Structures are given as C-alpha cells and as structure tokens.
MARTIKE-468583 format. One line per 3 residues: number of its first residue (from 0); their letters; for each residue x, y, z of N, C-alpha, C, O. Coordinates in Angstrom, 1 decimal, always signed. Example, Ala and Ser with C-alpha at 12.3 -4.5 7.8 and 13.67 -1.06 7.14 Angstrom:
residues 2
0) AS) +13.2/-5.7/+7.8/+12.3/-4.5/+7.8/+13.2/-3.3/+7.8/+14.2/-3.3/+8.5 ~ +12.8/-2.2/+7.1/+13.7/-1.1/+7.1/+12.9/+0.0/+7.9/+13.4/+1.1/+8.0
//
This chain:
residues 64
0) MIL) +116.5/+34.1/+101.8/+115.3/+34.6/+101.3/+115.4/+36.0/+101.8/+115.8/+36.2/+103.0 ~ +115.0/+37.1/+101.0/+115.0/+38.3/+101.5/+113.6/+38.8/+101.9/+112.6/+38.7/+101.1 ~ +113.4/+39.4/+102.9/+112.1/+39.8/+103.4/+112.4/+41.3/+103.8/+113.5/+41.8/+104.2
3) EIG) +111.4/+42.0/+103.6/+111.5/+43.5/+103.8/+110.2/+44.0/+104.3/+109.1/+43.4/+104.0 ~ +110.2/+45.1/+105.2/+109.0/+45.7/+105.6/+108.0/+46.0/+104.5/+108.3/+46.5/+103.4 ~ +106.7/+45.6/+104.8/+105.8/+45.9/+103.8/+105.4/+44.5/+103.0/+104.3/+44.5/+102.4
6) DTV) +106.3/+43.5/+103.0/+106.2/+42.3/+102.6/+105.0/+41.5/+103.2/+104.9/+41.5/+104.4 ~ +104.2/+40.8/+102.5/+103.0/+39.9/+103.1/+103.7/+38.6/+103.1/+104.2/+38.1/+102.1 ~ +103.7/+37.9/+104.4/+104.2/+36.4/+104.7/+103.3/+35.7/+105.4/+102.4/+36.3/+106.0
9) KIT) +103.5/+34.4/+105.4/+102.7/+33.3/+106.1/+103.7/+32.6/+106.9/+104.6/+32.0/+106.3 ~ +103.5/+32.7/+108.1/+104.4/+31.9/+109.0/+103.6/+30.8/+109.6/+102.4/+30.9/+110.0 ~ +104.1/+29.6/+109.6/+103.6/+28.3/+110.2/+104.5/+27.9/+111.2/+105.6/+27.4/+110.8
12) AQG) +104.1/+28.0/+112.6/+104.8/+27.3/+113.5/+104.0/+27.0/+114.8/+103.1/+27.8/+115.1 ~ +104.3/+25.8/+115.6/+103.8/+25.4/+116.6/+102.2/+25.1/+116.4/+101.3/+25.3/+117.2 ~ +101.9/+24.5/+115.1/+100.6/+24.1/+114.8/+99.5/+25.2/+114.5/+98.3/+25.0/+114.5
15) TTR) +100.2/+26.4/+114.2/+99.2/+27.5/+113.8/+99.8/+28.2/+112.5/+101.0/+28.1/+112.3 ~ +99.1/+28.8/+111.7/+99.6/+29.7/+110.7/+99.1/+31.3/+110.8/+97.9/+31.6/+111.0 ~ +100.1/+32.0/+110.7/+99.5/+33.4/+110.7/+100.0/+34.0/+109.4/+101.1/+33.7/+108.8
18) TGV) +99.0/+35.0/+108.9/+99.5/+35.6/+107.6/+99.3/+37.2/+107.8/+98.3/+37.6/+108.3 ~ +100.4/+38.0/+107.5/+100.2/+39.4/+107.8/+101.3/+40.2/+106.9/+102.0/+39.7/+106.1 ~ +101.3/+41.6/+107.2/+102.1/+42.4/+106.6/+103.4/+42.7/+107.5/+103.2/+43.1/+108.7
21) IDS) +104.6/+42.5/+107.1/+105.9/+42.8/+107.9/+106.1/+44.2/+108.4/+106.5/+45.1/+107.6 ~ +106.0/+44.5/+109.7/+106.2/+45.6/+110.3/+107.8/+45.9/+110.6/+108.3/+47.0/+110.4 ~ +108.5/+44.7/+111.0/+110.0/+44.8/+111.3/+110.5/+43.4/+110.9/+109.8/+42.5/+111.0
24) VSN) +111.7/+43.3/+110.6/+112.3/+42.1/+110.3/+113.9/+42.1/+110.3/+114.5/+42.9/+109.7 ~ +114.4/+41.2/+111.0/+115.8/+40.9/+111.2/+116.1/+39.4/+110.8/+115.4/+38.5/+111.2 ~ +117.3/+39.2/+110.1/+117.8/+37.8/+110.0/+119.0/+37.8/+110.7/+120.0/+38.3/+110.2
27) YGS) +119.2/+37.0/+112.0/+120.3/+37.0/+112.6/+121.0/+35.6/+112.2/+121.9/+35.1/+112.9 ~ +120.7/+35.0/+111.2/+121.4/+33.7/+110.6/+122.1/+34.1/+109.4/+122.5/+35.2/+109.3 ~ +122.3/+33.1/+108.5/+123.2/+33.2/+107.3/+122.4/+32.9/+106.2/+121.2/+32.5/+106.3
30) DEQ) +123.0/+33.1/+104.9/+122.1/+32.8/+103.8/+121.9/+31.3/+103.6/+121.1/+30.8/+102.9 ~ +122.6/+30.5/+104.4/+122.3/+29.1/+104.2/+121.3/+28.6/+105.4/+120.6/+27.5/+105.3 ~ +121.3/+29.4/+106.5/+120.6/+28.9/+107.6/+120.0/+30.1/+108.3/+120.6/+30.8/+109.1
33) SDF) +118.8/+30.4/+107.8/+118.1/+31.9/+108.3/+117.6/+31.6/+109.9/+117.2/+30.5/+110.3 ~ +117.6/+32.7/+110.5/+117.1/+32.9/+111.9/+116.4/+34.2/+112.0/+117.0/+35.2/+112.5 ~ +115.1/+34.2/+111.6/+114.4/+35.4/+111.4/+113.6/+35.9/+112.7/+113.0/+35.1/+113.4
36) YIE) +113.6/+37.1/+113.0/+112.7/+37.6/+114.0/+111.8/+38.6/+113.2/+112.4/+39.5/+112.7 ~ +110.5/+38.4/+113.2/+109.7/+39.1/+112.5/+108.6/+39.6/+113.4/+108.2/+38.9/+114.3 ~ +108.1/+40.9/+113.1/+107.0/+41.5/+113.8/+106.0/+41.9/+112.6/+106.4/+42.6/+111.7
39) LTS) +104.8/+41.3/+112.7/+103.9/+41.7/+111.6/+102.5/+41.9/+112.3/+102.1/+41.6/+113.4 ~ +101.8/+42.5/+111.3/+100.3/+42.8/+111.7/+99.4/+42.0/+110.8/+99.6/+42.0/+109.6 ~ +98.4/+41.2/+111.4/+97.7/+40.3/+110.8/+96.3/+40.8/+111.1/+95.9/+41.2/+112.2
42) TQH) +95.5/+40.9/+109.9/+94.0/+41.2/+110.0/+93.2/+40.3/+110.9/+92.2/+40.7/+111.6 ~ +93.7/+39.0/+111.1/+92.9/+38.1/+111.9/+93.4/+37.9/+113.5/+92.7/+37.7/+114.4 ~ +94.7/+38.1/+113.4/+95.3/+38.0/+114.9/+95.9/+39.2/+115.5/+96.5/+39.1/+116.5
45) GAV) +95.9/+40.4/+114.9/+96.5/+41.6/+115.3/+98.0/+41.5/+115.3/+98.5/+40.9/+114.3 ~ +98.8/+41.9/+116.3/+100.2/+41.9/+116.3/+100.7/+40.5/+116.5/+100.1/+39.8/+117.2 ~ +101.7/+40.3/+115.8/+102.4/+38.7/+115.8/+103.7/+38.9/+115.8/+104.2/+39.7/+115.0
48) YWK) +104.4/+38.3/+116.7/+105.8/+38.2/+116.8/+106.3/+36.8/+116.8/+105.9/+35.9/+117.6 ~ +107.4/+36.7/+115.9/+107.8/+35.3/+115.7/+109.4/+35.3/+115.7/+110.0/+36.0/+115.0 ~ +109.9/+34.4/+116.6/+111.3/+34.3/+116.5/+111.7/+32.8/+116.1/+111.5/+31.8/+116.9
51) QSI) +112.2/+32.7/+114.9/+112.5/+31.4/+114.2/+113.2/+30.4/+115.1/+112.9/+29.2/+115.2 ~ +114.3/+30.9/+115.8/+115.2/+29.9/+116.5/+114.4/+29.4/+117.9/+114.8/+28.4/+118.4 ~ +113.4/+30.1/+118.4/+112.7/+29.8/+119.5/+111.3/+29.1/+119.3/+111.0/+28.1/+119.9
54) DGG) +110.5/+29.7/+118.2/+109.4/+29.1/+117.9/+109.5/+28.1/+116.9/+108.6/+27.2/+116.9 ~ +110.3/+27.9/+116.1/+110.6/+27.0/+115.1/+109.7/+27.4/+113.9/+109.3/+28.5/+113.8 ~ +109.4/+26.4/+113.0/+108.6/+26.7/+111.8/+109.1/+27.3/+110.8/+110.3/+27.3/+110.7
57) TVE) +108.3/+27.9/+109.8/+108.9/+28.2/+108.4/+108.0/+29.6/+108.0/+106.9/+29.7/+108.5 ~ +108.6/+30.3/+107.3/+108.1/+31.6/+106.7/+108.0/+31.6/+105.3/+109.0/+31.1/+104.7 ~ +107.0/+31.9/+104.7/+106.9/+32.0/+103.2/+106.3/+33.5/+102.7/+105.3/+34.1/+103.1
60) KVA) +107.1/+33.9/+101.8/+106.7/+35.2/+101.1/+105.4/+35.2/+100.3/+105.5/+34.6/+99.2 ~ +104.3/+35.8/+100.5/+103.1/+35.7/+99.9/+103.1/+36.8/+98.8/+102.7/+36.5/+97.7 ~ +103.5/+37.9/+99.1/+103.5/+39.0/+98.2/+104.6/+40.1/+98.7/+104.9/+40.2/+99.9
63) A) +105.1/+41.0/+97.7/+106.1/+41.9/+98.1/+105.4/+43.4/+98.0/+106.1/+44.4/+98.3
//
C-alpha cells in the first residue's frame, strides 16, 4: 500500500481506532510486509503517532 502526506487513514491497534490526515509517513518494511511509522492529525484525538512494528494493528486508506 502506498500512503502519502495528506491521505486520510484509519488505524486500528491495541483495541482503539484513530482516523485522521497523515502529516508524516515512512515504511521501513517491504512490499510484502509493511512496517509503517505514521504521524497524523485526528479531529477527535489531536496528534497521533503509530509504529506498526511496536503497536501492531492495521492501517486502511480512507481517502487520498
């Protein structure tokens, strides 16, 4: 999956779901196995930081 700054994503991890607009994104994994680090701004939760390899969970692109 390709994610870019400005995309809206939904992240589900550790029993919570956060939706927001990406401010910064890096994928330290591969095409077969992603390892995203995402910083986003959520209208409900403010600044959100998610490290896939540490926090677990999934990311879904809602809008580009």
